[in-house]
C-alpha positions as CSV (number, residue, x, y, z in Angstrom):
1,M,39.2,-30.9,-48.7
2,T,41.1,-32.3,-45.8
3,R,42.1,-31.4,-42.4
4,H,45.1,-32.1,-40.4
5,N,44.1,-33.3,-37.1
6,T,46.0,-35.2,-34.3
7,N,43.0,-37.3,-33.5
8,T,43.3,-40.9,-34.4
9,R,39.5,-41.1,-35.1
10,Q,39.4,-37.9,-37.1
11,K,42.8,-38.8,-39.0
12,N,42.3,-38.7,-42.5
13,R,38.9,-37.7,-42.7
14,A,37.8,-35.9,-46.2
15,V,34.6,-34.2,-47.9
16,G,33.7,-33.9,-51.4
17,Y,32.0,-31.1,-52.9
18,V,30.3,-31.4,-55.9
19,R,28.2,-29.2,-58.5
20,R,26.4,-29.0,-61.8
21,S,25.2,-26.0,-63.9
22,T,22.1,-26.8,-65.2
23,D,19.7,-30.1,-65.2
24,R,21.1,-31.0,-68.4
25,Q,24.2,-32.7,-67.2
26,E,22.2,-35.9,-65.6
27,Q,25.6,-37.6,-65.0
28,S,27.7,-35.0,-63.7
29,I,27.1,-35.2,-60.0
30,P,27.4,-39.4,-59.6
31,D,30.6,-38.9,-62.0
32,Q,31.7,-36.4,-59.9
33,K,30.9,-38.5,-56.7
34,K,32.6,-41.3,-58.1
35,A,35.8,-39.5,-59.1
36,L,36.3,-38.5,-55.6
37,E,35.3,-41.5,-53.8
38,A,38.4,-43.2,-56.3
39,Y,40.6,-40.2,-55.1
40,A,39.7,-40.6,-51.3
41,A,40.9,-44.3,-51.6
42,E,43.4,-44.2,-53.3
43,H,44.9,-41.8,-51.0
44,S,43.7,-43.5,-47.9
45,L,40.9,-40.8,-47.0
46,R,37.7,-41.2,-45.2
47,L,34.8,-39.3,-47.0
48,V,32.4,-38.4,-44.1
49,K,30.1,-36.1,-46.1
50,F,29.4,-34.7,-49.5
51,Y,28.1,-31.6,-50.4
52,I,26.0,-30.9,-53.2
53,D,25.0,-27.9,-55.1
54,D,22.7,-28.8,-58.0
55,A,21.5,-27.0,-60.9
56,I,23.9,-23.9,-59.6
57,S,26.2,-21.7,-61.5
58,G,29.8,-21.8,-60.7
59,T,30.6,-18.1,-61.6
60,S,30.6,-16.8,-57.6
61,T,30.0,-18.8,-54.8
62,L,27.5,-16.7,-53.5
63,G,24.7,-18.9,-54.2
64,R,26.2,-22.2,-53.6
65,K,24.2,-22.9,-50.3
66,A,26.3,-26.0,-50.0
67,F,29.8,-24.9,-50.4
68,Q,29.2,-22.0,-47.8
69,Q,28.2,-24.8,-45.6
70,M,31.4,-26.7,-46.3
71,I,33.6,-23.7,-45.6
72,H,31.4,-22.9,-42.4
73,D,31.9,-26.5,-41.2
74,A,35.6,-26.7,-41.9
75,E,36.0,-23.5,-40.0
76,S,34.2,-25.2,-37.0
77,P,36.4,-26.2,-34.3
78,T,34.1,-29.0,-33.6
79,Y,34.0,-30.5,-37.1
């Protein structure tokens, strides 16, 4: 998720969100983080934080605490 900001210090800041459904997907989170880091580097984005929901179903956003926190942070005027 990227936010457009006129403040030069905050320009090109981004966060990453990763999730895996079960603990049997051992490499899923590290692989997702690597993919997001590569994307950020390729697009001159600075990843400032990762939000991680581990062993959480993707069928609904209600149980995904990290996802909900990411949305809350994105809507905050100070983030």
